[in-house]
KOLNU-574478 format. One line per field, with one value per residue: residue in three letters; x negated, y negated, z negated of N, C-alpha, C in turn. Coordinates in Angstrom, 2 decimals. Layout:
r [ALA / ...];
n_X [X / ...];
n_Y [Y / ...];
n_Z [Z / ...];
ca_X [X / ...];
ca_Y [Y / ...];
ca_Z [Z / ...];
c_X [X / ...];
c_Y [Y / ...];
c_Z [Z / ...];
This chain:
r [MET / SER / GLY / MET / SER / VAL / PRO / ILE / PRO / SER / THR / ASP / SER / VAL / ILE / ASP / ALA / VAL / PRO / PHE / ARG / LEU / ARG / ARG / LEU / ARG / GLN / GLY / ARG / GLY / MET / THR / LEU / GLN / GLN / LEU / SER / GLU / LEU / THR / ASP / VAL / SER / LEU / SER / THR / LEU / SER / ARG / ILE / GLU / GLY / GLY / GLU / ARG / ARG / PRO / SER / LEU / GLU / ILE / LEU / VAL / ARG / LEU / ALA / GLN / VAL / TYR / ARG / VAL / PRO / LEU / ASP / ASP / LEU / VAL / GLY / MET / PRO / GLN / VAL / GLY / ASP / PRO / ARG / VAL / ARG / LEU / ARG / PRO / ARG / ARG / ARG / HIS / GLY / ARG / ILE / GLU / VAL / PRO / LEU / HIS / HIS / ARG / ASP / SER / GLY / VAL / ASN / VAL / LEU / LYS / ILE / VAL / ILE / PRO / PRO / THR / ASP / VAL / PRO / PRO / GLN / LEU / ARG / ARG / HIS / PRO / GLY / SER / SER / TRP / ILE / TYR / VAL / LEU / SER / GLY / THR / LEU / ARG / VAL / VAL / VAL / GLY / GLU / GLU / SER / TRP / VAL / VAL / ALA / CYS / GLY / GLU / ALA / VAL / GLU / PHE / ASP / THR / SER / ALA / PRO / HIS / TRP / PHE / GLY / ALA / ASP / GLY / GLY / ARG / THR / ALA / GLU / ILE / LEU / SER / ILE / TYR / GLY / PRO / GLY / HIS / ARG / CYS / PHE / GLY / ASP / GLN / GLY / LEU / ASP / GLY / ASP / ALA / SER / GLU];
n_X [-88.17 / -87.77 / -87.02 / -89.21 / -91.67 / -94.52 / -97.47 / -98.84 / -102.04 / -104.08 / -104.96 / -107.63 / -108.86 / -108.56 / -110.04 / -112.56 / -113.30 / -113.86 / -116.59 / -117.89 / -116.35 / -116.89 / -119.67 / -119.84 / -118.48 / -120.15 / -122.62 / -121.73 / -121.34 / -123.85 / -125.10 / -127.15 / -127.47 / -128.38 / -127.63 / -124.86 / -124.48 / -125.09 / -123.02 / -120.73 / -121.18 / -121.67 / -123.69 / -126.70 / -127.46 / -125.04 / -123.43 / -124.94 / -124.66 / -121.91 / -121.57 / -123.03 / -121.44 / -121.66 / -120.38 / -117.14 / -115.39 / -114.06 / -110.83 / -111.19 / -113.71 / -113.19 / -111.37 / -113.03 / -114.80 / -113.04 / -112.37 / -114.81 / -115.32 / -113.12 / -110.77 / -107.68 / -106.90 / -105.90 / -107.21 / -109.73 / -109.46 / -108.16 / -105.36 / -102.47 / -100.16 / -97.31 / -94.82 / -94.76 / -96.06 / -97.08 / -99.65 / -101.30 / -101.92 / -104.82 / -106.35 / -109.72 / -112.59 / -115.72 / -119.02 / -118.37 / -116.49 / -113.15 / -111.67 / -109.35 / -108.41 / -106.90 / -106.20 / -105.72 / -107.64 / -110.39 / -109.41 / -110.79 / -111.14 / -112.06 / -110.36 / -110.20 / -108.99 / -110.47 / -111.47 / -113.61 / -115.64 / -117.36 / -121.00 / -124.28 / -126.30 / -128.99 / -128.68 / -128.99 / -130.00 / -128.60 / -128.54 / -126.88 / -125.50 / -122.82 / -119.96 / -118.49 / -115.51 / -114.08 / -111.53 / -110.65 / -108.65 / -108.19 / -109.91 / -113.41 / -115.94 / -119.32 / -121.41 / -124.16 / -126.21 / -128.95 / -131.17 / -129.35 / -126.63 / -123.30 / -120.35 / -117.23 / -113.97 / -110.74 / -108.31 / -109.84 / -111.87 / -114.51 / -116.88 / -119.30 / -122.32 / -123.31 / -125.74 / -127.64 / -129.54 / -127.62 / -125.32 / -122.63 / -120.65 / -118.76 / -118.21 / -118.98 / -118.41 / -115.98 / -113.56 / -113.25 / -110.99 / -110.65 / -109.87 / -111.13 / -112.51 / -114.13 / -115.92 / -116.40 / -119.10 / -119.80 / -120.60 / -118.99 / -116.00 / -115.94 / -117.08 / -119.59 / -119.39 / -119.78 / -121.70 / -123.30 / -124.42 / -124.64 / -124.52 / -123.28];
n_Y [-87.56 / -87.28 / -84.68 / -83.17 / -80.92 / -81.12 / -79.40 / -78.31 / -78.48 / -75.82 / -75.44 / -74.72 / -75.52 / -78.27 / -78.95 / -78.00 / -79.86 / -82.14 / -82.70 / -83.59 / -85.87 / -87.51 / -87.84 / -89.16 / -91.54 / -92.71 / -92.98 / -94.56 / -96.95 / -97.65 / -96.77 / -95.29 / -92.09 / -92.51 / -95.17 / -94.87 / -93.17 / -94.86 / -96.70 / -95.18 / -93.79 / -91.11 / -88.25 / -88.06 / -85.55 / -84.15 / -85.56 / -85.04 / -82.27 / -82.10 / -83.44 / -81.69 / -79.52 / -77.64 / -77.87 / -78.42 / -81.47 / -83.02 / -84.33 / -86.67 / -87.56 / -87.98 / -90.07 / -92.09 / -92.36 / -93.17 / -95.67 / -97.04 / -96.95 / -98.25 / -97.17 / -95.37 / -92.57 / -90.39 / -90.62 / -89.64 / -86.92 / -86.30 / -86.03 / -85.39 / -87.69 / -86.67 / -86.01 / -88.64 / -90.34 / -92.84 / -95.34 / -96.72 / -100.03 / -101.71 / -104.42 / -105.67 / -107.48 / -107.73 / -108.56 / -111.15 / -110.64 / -109.58 / -106.53 / -104.11 / -100.99 / -98.72 / -96.09 / -92.78 / -91.48 / -89.30 / -88.58 / -88.05 / -89.83 / -93.20 / -96.11 / -99.55 / -102.82 / -105.86 / -109.00 / -111.42 / -113.94 / -116.82 / -116.95 / -118.02 / -116.31 / -114.53 / -111.92 / -108.56 / -105.66 / -102.40 / -98.79 / -95.61 / -92.28 / -91.42 / -93.08 / -96.15 / -98.02 / -101.01 / -103.42 / -106.67 / -108.77 / -111.47 / -114.61 / -114.53 / -112.05 / -111.30 / -108.85 / -106.81 / -104.43 / -102.51 / -104.03 / -105.52 / -107.90 / -108.92 / -110.94 / -110.55 / -111.07 / -112.17 / -109.64 / -107.91 / -104.90 / -102.90 / -100.26 / -98.17 / -96.24 / -95.60 / -94.70 / -96.10 / -99.11 / -101.74 / -104.54 / -106.68 / -109.66 / -112.66 / -115.01 / -118.23 / -119.98 / -119.55 / -117.73 / -114.25 / -111.60 / -108.16 / -104.83 / -101.85 / -98.71 / -95.99 / -93.25 / -89.63 / -88.81 / -91.20 / -92.66 / -93.83 / -95.22 / -97.71 / -97.96 / -98.94 / -101.41 / -102.90 / -100.83 / -100.98 / -103.51 / -106.99 / -108.71 / -107.58];
n_Z [-78.09 / -80.80 / -81.15 / -80.85 / -82.08 / -84.13 / -84.32 / -87.38 / -88.70 / -90.08 / -93.55 / -93.99 / -91.58 / -91.67 / -93.96 / -93.22 / -91.34 / -92.74 / -93.69 / -91.29 / -90.69 / -92.90 / -92.72 / -90.27 / -90.81 / -92.74 / -91.36 / -89.30 / -90.59 / -91.14 / -93.49 / -96.00 / -97.64 / -100.21 / -100.72 / -100.59 / -102.72 / -104.86 / -104.67 / -105.11 / -107.40 / -107.34 / -107.31 / -105.35 / -104.38 / -104.49 / -102.62 / -100.34 / -100.09 / -99.68 / -97.21 / -95.71 / -95.63 / -97.61 / -99.96 / -101.23 / -101.38 / -104.32 / -105.24 / -106.68 / -105.82 / -103.10 / -103.27 / -104.26 / -102.12 / -100.11 / -101.08 / -100.94 / -98.17 / -97.33 / -96.17 / -95.52 / -97.62 / -96.21 / -93.78 / -94.26 / -94.45 / -92.18 / -91.83 / -89.93 / -88.33 / -88.73 / -86.39 / -85.52 / -82.98 / -82.71 / -82.79 / -85.55 / -85.77 / -86.59 / -86.94 / -87.05 / -88.07 / -86.60 / -86.46 / -85.58 / -83.66 / -82.83 / -83.27 / -82.20 / -82.76 / -80.53 / -80.58 / -81.90 / -84.58 / -83.87 / -81.40 / -79.16 / -77.11 / -77.15 / -77.60 / -77.40 / -78.09 / -77.64 / -78.82 / -77.75 / -78.72 / -77.30 / -77.27 / -78.26 / -78.56 / -77.25 / -74.76 / -75.87 / -74.80 / -75.07 / -75.33 / -75.02 / -75.24 / -72.98 / -71.47 / -70.24 / -69.80 / -68.85 / -68.96 / -68.10 / -69.90 / -70.42 / -69.82 / -68.89 / -68.34 / -68.87 / -67.66 / -68.17 / -66.77 / -66.87 / -64.71 / -63.39 / -63.12 / -63.66 / -63.22 / -64.54 / -63.76 / -65.05 / -64.94 / -63.54 / -63.47 / -64.90 / -64.77 / -66.23 / -66.77 / -69.96 / -70.76 / -69.55 / -70.11 / -71.46 / -71.77 / -72.81 / -72.77 / -73.61 / -70.99 / -69.53 / -71.60 / -72.79 / -74.76 / -74.36 / -73.68 / -73.89 / -72.72 / -73.75 / -73.01 / -74.29 / -73.22 / -73.74 / -75.90 / -76.87 / -80.03 / -81.83 / -82.17 / -82.78 / -85.26 / -85.66 / -84.67 / -81.47 / -79.77 / -81.96 / -82.23 / -82.77 / -80.64 / -78.53];
ca_X [-89.34 / -87.41 / -86.83 / -90.48 / -92.35 / -95.97 / -98.11 / -99.61 / -103.26 / -104.26 / -105.71 / -109.05 / -109.37 / -108.62 / -111.16 / -113.81 / -113.63 / -114.17 / -118.01 / -118.17 / -115.71 / -117.61 / -121.00 / -119.66 / -118.12 / -121.33 / -123.57 / -121.13 / -121.49 / -125.27 / -125.43 / -127.89 / -126.85 / -128.76 / -126.76 / -123.52 / -124.51 / -125.05 / -121.72 / -119.67 / -121.60 / -121.72 / -125.10 / -127.20 / -127.41 / -123.63 / -123.01 / -125.64 / -124.05 / -120.57 / -121.72 / -123.58 / -120.45 / -122.00 / -119.51 / -115.89 / -115.25 / -112.89 / -109.95 / -111.80 / -114.79 / -112.57 / -110.80 / -114.14 / -115.30 / -112.04 / -112.47 / -116.04 / -115.18 / -111.92 / -109.87 / -106.73 / -107.36 / -105.51 / -108.18 / -110.90 / -109.17 / -107.57 / -103.97 / -101.74 / -98.93 / -96.37 / -93.60 / -94.87 / -97.26 / -97.50 / -100.93 / -101.26 / -102.85 / -105.55 / -107.39 / -110.84 / -113.60 / -117.07 / -120.03 / -117.74 / -115.48 / -111.98 / -111.44 / -108.11 / -108.39 / -105.61 / -106.16 / -105.78 / -108.99 / -110.72 / -108.61 / -111.71 / -111.38 / -111.99 / -109.75 / -110.22 / -108.74 / -111.52 / -111.52 / -115.04 / -115.89 / -118.66 / -122.12 / -125.56 / -127.28 / -129.45 / -128.28 / -129.90 / -129.49 / -128.58 / -128.18 / -126.41 / -124.81 / -121.41 / -119.58 / -117.61 / -114.62 / -113.60 / -110.61 / -110.61 / -107.27 / -108.22 / -111.26 / -114.33 / -116.92 / -120.59 / -121.87 / -125.53 / -126.59 / -130.29 / -131.64 / -128.26 / -125.69 / -122.06 / -119.30 / -115.98 / -112.89 / -109.48 / -107.62 / -110.80 / -112.37 / -115.88 / -117.17 / -120.73 / -122.94 / -123.92 / -127.12 / -128.49 / -129.53 / -126.49 / -124.78 / -121.56 / -120.20 / -117.92 / -118.95 / -118.36 / -118.08 / -114.60 / -113.30 / -112.77 / -110.22 / -110.82 / -109.45 / -112.34 / -112.37 / -115.40 / -115.77 / -117.08 / -120.53 / -120.00 / -120.52 / -118.20 / -114.68 / -116.13 / -117.58 / -120.80 / -119.19 / -120.02 / -123.07 / -124.06 / -125.18 / -123.79 / -124.47 / -122.49];
ca_Y [-87.46 / -86.88 / -83.25 / -82.47 / -80.51 / -81.30 / -78.33 / -78.76 / -77.68 / -75.03 / -76.09 / -74.48 / -76.32 / -79.66 / -79.06 / -77.77 / -81.06 / -83.25 / -83.11 / -84.37 / -87.18 / -88.28 / -88.19 / -90.15 / -92.80 / -93.27 / -93.39 / -95.65 / -98.16 / -97.90 / -96.54 / -94.08 / -91.34 / -93.15 / -96.34 / -94.38 / -92.63 / -95.99 / -97.35 / -94.28 / -93.15 / -89.67 / -87.94 / -87.92 / -84.13 / -83.79 / -86.13 / -84.33 / -80.95 / -82.29 / -83.74 / -80.52 / -78.46 / -76.65 / -78.07 / -79.11 / -82.63 / -83.08 / -85.46 / -87.86 / -88.03 / -88.48 / -91.38 / -93.05 / -92.59 / -93.96 / -97.04 / -97.62 / -97.11 / -99.06 / -96.46 / -94.54 / -91.22 / -89.48 / -90.69 / -88.84 / -85.50 / -86.13 / -85.58 / -85.91 / -88.43 / -85.68 / -86.49 / -90.03 / -90.47 / -94.22 / -95.68 / -97.82 / -101.06 / -102.27 / -105.33 / -105.86 / -108.40 / -107.19 / -109.38 / -112.28 / -110.19 / -108.93 / -105.24 / -103.43 / -99.63 / -98.37 / -94.65 / -92.03 / -90.99 / -87.98 / -88.26 / -87.69 / -91.04 / -94.37 / -97.22 / -100.75 / -104.15 / -106.65 / -110.43 / -111.74 / -115.38 / -117.14 / -116.94 / -118.47 / -115.27 / -113.90 / -110.52 / -107.52 / -104.46 / -101.15 / -97.61 / -94.48 / -91.32 / -91.67 / -94.00 / -97.22 / -98.64 / -102.25 / -104.23 / -108.01 / -109.23 / -112.92 / -115.12 / -113.81 / -111.25 / -111.05 / -107.49 / -106.55 / -103.01 / -102.46 / -105.34 / -106.14 / -108.67 / -109.26 / -111.66 / -109.83 / -112.02 / -111.68 / -108.75 / -107.01 / -103.84 / -102.46 / -98.96 / -97.91 / -95.21 / -96.28 / -94.22 / -97.17 / -100.29 / -102.58 / -105.55 / -107.49 / -110.73 / -113.69 / -115.84 / -119.51 / -120.77 / -119.28 / -116.43 / -113.20 / -110.53 / -107.00 / -103.48 / -101.05 / -97.28 / -95.29 / -91.84 / -88.68 / -89.03 / -92.42 / -92.29 / -94.88 / -95.68 / -99.06 / -97.98 / -99.75 / -102.53 / -102.50 / -100.32 / -101.28 / -104.75 / -108.15 / -109.49 / -106.91];
ca_Z [-78.95 / -82.15 / -81.21 / -80.65 / -83.31 / -84.07 / -85.09 / -88.54 / -88.78 / -91.29 / -94.61 / -93.78 / -90.46 / -92.13 / -94.89 / -92.48 / -90.56 / -93.65 / -93.69 / -90.08 / -90.82 / -93.91 / -92.18 / -89.21 / -91.43 / -93.39 / -90.34 / -88.56 / -91.37 / -91.33 / -94.89 / -96.36 / -98.73 / -101.46 / -100.90 / -100.87 / -104.08 / -105.80 / -104.60 / -105.57 / -108.66 / -107.11 / -107.13 / -103.98 / -103.99 / -104.27 / -101.35 / -99.28 / -99.96 / -99.11 / -95.79 / -95.06 / -95.66 / -98.63 / -101.12 / -100.93 / -102.25 / -105.17 / -104.95 / -107.27 / -104.94 / -101.87 / -103.58 / -104.35 / -100.76 / -99.39 / -101.58 / -100.40 / -96.72 / -97.10 / -95.26 / -96.25 / -97.96 / -95.12 / -92.70 / -94.61 / -94.24 / -90.85 / -91.84 / -88.77 / -88.55 / -88.22 / -85.78 / -85.11 / -82.16 / -82.61 / -83.39 / -86.51 / -85.35 / -87.72 / -86.47 / -87.96 / -87.54 / -86.62 / -85.77 / -84.95 / -82.71 / -83.41 / -82.62 / -82.56 / -82.22 / -79.94 / -80.46 / -83.14 / -84.88 / -83.36 / -80.22 / -78.08 / -76.33 / -78.02 / -76.89 / -78.22 / -77.58 / -78.28 / -78.55 / -77.80 / -78.59 / -76.65 / -78.20 / -77.71 / -78.85 / -76.00 / -74.63 / -76.32 / -74.16 / -75.83 / -74.54 / -75.81 / -74.37 / -72.73 / -70.39 / -70.70 / -68.83 / -69.44 / -68.18 / -68.68 / -70.07 / -70.29 / -69.80 / -68.01 / -69.05 / -68.19 / -67.92 / -67.73 / -66.79 / -66.32 / -64.25 / -62.65 / -63.92 / -62.95 / -63.93 / -64.31 / -64.00 / -65.59 / -64.02 / -62.93 / -64.34 / -64.64 / -65.37 / -66.11 / -67.59 / -71.09 / -71.02 / -69.01 / -70.98 / -71.07 / -72.69 / -72.25 / -73.65 / -72.99 / -70.04 / -69.22 / -72.78 / -73.23 / -75.37 / -73.46 / -74.31 / -73.04 / -73.10 / -73.56 / -73.24 / -74.37 / -72.91 / -74.62 / -76.09 / -77.65 / -81.43 / -82.17 / -82.59 / -83.28 / -86.62 / -85.73 / -83.77 / -80.09 / -79.64 / -83.17 / -82.10 / -82.89 / -79.42 / -77.49];
c_X [-88.98 / -87.27 / -88.11 / -91.09 / -93.85 / -96.62 / -98.96 / -100.84 / -103.35 / -105.10 / -107.21 / -109.62 / -109.49 / -109.84 / -112.50 / -114.25 / -114.06 / -115.65 / -118.37 / -117.59 / -116.49 / -118.97 / -120.87 / -119.31 / -119.34 / -122.33 / -123.05 / -121.24 / -122.95 / -125.74 / -126.25 / -127.13 / -127.17 / -127.88 / -125.34 / -123.43 / -124.40 / -123.69 / -120.60 / -119.94 / -121.48 / -123.17 / -125.46 / -127.10 / -125.99 / -123.13 / -123.65 / -125.01 / -122.65 / -120.67 / -122.28 / -122.62 / -120.72 / -121.12 / -118.27 / -115.72 / -113.97 / -112.05 / -110.56 / -112.89 / -114.22 / -111.97 / -111.90 / -114.69 / -114.33 / -112.09 / -113.69 / -115.90 / -113.98 / -111.03 / -108.86 / -107.30 / -107.03 / -106.54 / -109.41 / -110.69 / -108.47 / -106.16 / -103.22 / -100.54 / -97.80 / -95.12 / -93.68 / -96.15 / -97.79 / -98.82 / -100.75 / -102.33 / -103.50 / -106.67 / -108.48 / -111.86 / -114.98 / -117.98 / -119.40 / -116.67 / -114.31 / -111.70 / -110.13 / -108.15 / -106.99 / -105.46 / -106.12 / -107.22 / -109.16 / -109.86 / -109.48 / -112.04 / -111.17 / -111.50 / -109.66 / -109.76 / -109.69 / -111.44 / -112.97 / -115.23 / -117.20 / -119.76 / -123.37 / -126.66 / -127.70 / -129.02 / -129.38 / -129.36 / -129.64 / -128.26 / -127.77 / -125.69 / -123.36 / -121.17 / -118.62 / -116.79 / -114.01 / -112.67 / -110.48 / -109.16 / -107.17 / -109.65 / -112.10 / -115.40 / -118.20 / -121.10 / -123.26 / -125.79 / -127.94 / -130.77 / -130.56 / -127.30 / -124.48 / -121.16 / -117.98 / -114.83 / -111.66 / -108.76 / -108.54 / -111.30 / -113.80 / -116.08 / -118.65 / -121.17 / -123.69 / -125.28 / -128.13 / -128.45 / -128.43 / -126.10 / -123.59 / -121.10 / -119.38 / -118.78 / -118.22 / -117.93 / -116.66 / -114.50 / -112.77 / -112.02 / -110.23 / -110.14 / -110.62 / -112.07 / -113.76 / -115.16 / -116.51 / -118.56 / -120.81 / -119.74 / -119.44 / -117.05 / -114.82 / -116.71 / -118.85 / -120.63 / -119.44 / -121.47 / -123.94 / -124.79 / -124.24 / -123.61 / -123.72 / -121.10];
c_Y [-86.91 / -85.38 / -82.46 / -82.12 / -80.65 / -80.22 / -78.90 / -77.88 / -76.93 / -75.79 / -75.94 / -75.35 / -77.79 / -79.86 / -78.90 / -79.01 / -82.23 / -83.64 / -83.96 / -85.77 / -88.07 / -88.73 / -89.28 / -91.51 / -93.48 / -93.80 / -94.57 / -96.99 / -98.47 / -97.70 / -95.27 / -93.35 / -91.96 / -94.37 / -95.91 / -93.84 / -93.75 / -96.66 / -96.50 / -93.68 / -91.63 / -89.33 / -87.75 / -86.48 / -83.67 / -84.30 / -85.40 / -82.97 / -81.04 / -82.54 / -82.56 / -79.34 / -77.39 / -76.76 / -78.82 / -80.29 / -82.55 / -84.29 / -86.76 / -88.44 / -88.61 / -89.87 / -92.44 / -93.38 / -93.45 / -95.42 / -97.74 / -97.91 / -97.98 / -98.45 / -95.67 / -93.16 / -90.22 / -89.46 / -89.85 / -87.36 / -85.24 / -85.60 / -86.20 / -86.74 / -87.60 / -86.34 / -87.93 / -90.23 / -91.90 / -94.46 / -96.85 / -98.84 / -101.72 / -103.17 / -105.48 / -106.77 / -107.78 / -108.09 / -110.53 / -111.92 / -109.57 / -107.67 / -104.65 / -102.03 / -99.27 / -96.87 / -94.02 / -91.58 / -89.59 / -87.58 / -87.86 / -88.85 / -92.24 / -95.57 / -98.42 / -101.96 / -105.07 / -108.11 / -110.88 / -113.25 / -115.63 / -117.20 / -117.43 / -117.44 / -114.62 / -112.42 / -109.57 / -106.19 / -103.24 / -100.01 / -96.49 / -93.52 / -91.76 / -92.59 / -95.04 / -97.76 / -99.85 / -102.97 / -105.59 / -108.51 / -110.75 / -113.40 / -114.40 / -113.14 / -111.15 / -109.69 / -107.32 / -105.05 / -102.90 / -103.86 / -106.09 / -106.84 / -109.02 / -110.10 / -111.01 / -110.75 / -111.35 / -110.84 / -107.79 / -106.00 / -103.48 / -101.12 / -98.65 / -96.82 / -95.89 / -95.72 / -95.19 / -98.36 / -101.26 / -103.56 / -106.20 / -108.51 / -111.73 / -114.58 / -117.17 / -120.32 / -120.59 / -117.89 / -115.47 / -112.15 / -109.33 / -105.77 / -102.57 / -99.59 / -96.65 / -93.81 / -90.95 / -88.95 / -90.31 / -92.13 / -93.04 / -95.10 / -97.05 / -99.11 / -98.78 / -101.03 / -102.02 / -102.13 / -100.70 / -102.59 / -105.93 / -108.89 / -108.81 / -106.65];
c_Z [-80.32 / -82.28 / -81.08 / -81.99 / -83.11 / -84.90 / -86.22 / -88.67 / -90.09 / -92.29 / -94.39 / -92.66 / -90.85 / -93.02 / -94.18 / -91.71 / -91.43 / -93.63 / -92.48 / -90.19 / -91.79 / -93.40 / -91.12 / -89.77 / -92.04 / -92.37 / -89.53 / -89.27 / -91.70 / -92.76 / -95.05 / -97.45 / -100.08 / -101.75 / -101.26 / -102.29 / -105.12 / -105.83 / -105.21 / -106.94 / -108.56 / -106.76 / -105.65 / -103.51 / -103.71 / -102.93 / -100.18 / -99.03 / -99.35 / -97.62 / -95.02 / -95.05 / -96.69 / -99.87 / -100.69 / -101.89 / -103.10 / -104.77 / -105.51 / -106.38 / -103.66 / -102.09 / -103.65 / -102.97 / -99.96 / -99.82 / -101.00 / -98.91 / -96.35 / -96.02 / -96.09 / -96.53 / -96.86 / -94.00 / -92.99 / -94.31 / -92.92 / -90.85 / -90.68 / -89.19 / -87.95 / -87.66 / -85.28 / -84.31 / -82.08 / -83.35 / -84.34 / -86.14 / -86.56 / -87.21 / -87.51 / -87.28 / -87.70 / -85.81 / -85.00 / -83.94 / -83.46 / -82.61 / -83.12 / -81.96 / -81.74 / -79.78 / -81.85 / -83.35 / -84.33 / -82.16 / -79.03 / -77.18 / -77.24 / -77.23 / -77.82 / -77.44 / -78.35 / -77.85 / -78.79 / -77.66 / -77.87 / -77.69 / -77.49 / -77.94 / -77.53 / -75.95 / -75.13 / -75.81 / -75.07 / -74.89 / -75.49 / -74.87 / -74.14 / -71.54 / -70.94 / -69.54 / -69.51 / -68.46 / -68.86 / -68.70 / -69.94 / -70.37 / -68.77 / -68.85 / -68.24 / -68.63 / -67.34 / -67.86 / -66.11 / -65.95 / -63.47 / -63.61 / -63.07 / -63.85 / -63.55 / -64.71 / -64.60 / -64.54 / -63.30 / -63.96 / -63.95 / -65.37 / -65.17 / -67.08 / -68.73 / -71.48 / -70.42 / -69.97 / -70.52 / -72.17 / -72.02 / -73.28 / -72.88 / -72.10 / -69.86 / -70.42 / -73.28 / -73.85 / -74.32 / -74.28 / -73.37 / -73.61 / -72.77 / -73.90 / -73.21 / -74.13 / -73.90 / -74.70 / -76.85 / -79.11 / -82.17 / -83.01 / -83.18 / -84.65 / -86.75 / -84.93 / -82.36 / -79.93 / -80.83 / -83.13 / -82.09 / -81.57 / -78.30 / -77.96];
């Protein structure tokens, strides 16, 4: 591995991708441009032009955005970890669950290790483009797709089309731990939690 060279993207390609990254981060956190403007003290029109690719952000603005989003500055511009393919594990708590992204940003596939505590909240089915594959590492998982429901035991896997209404959560009053892979079309990377809902 040490002898492998990693191609470094051109400056233009890195900069051209910034508007998409910034828009995805904001939308993933459920923020409006107005809210972001108030938090960063950057004008609404400036933020809109940056996300629209009409203006390149200054270093000062990128630093403010990185502080609001609580991500490294490198993540905003997509700088590669040259020569090191290892994923930096960053556990985070969302809606009572613990998520650990196991992939590089913008890798095309979103892989998460998720610890799901039991909950009394009734299932609220969601739908979105894409597909989901889940492997249960411990505990049991209840999965609802449309009008069907299954209990998935430890060591079992489930795969389904997420364009159908669906939900999943810990079953049997015990915490479940899963490995989840979201296919192309999912907006994610966990920026909104699981399907943007606290109960899934």
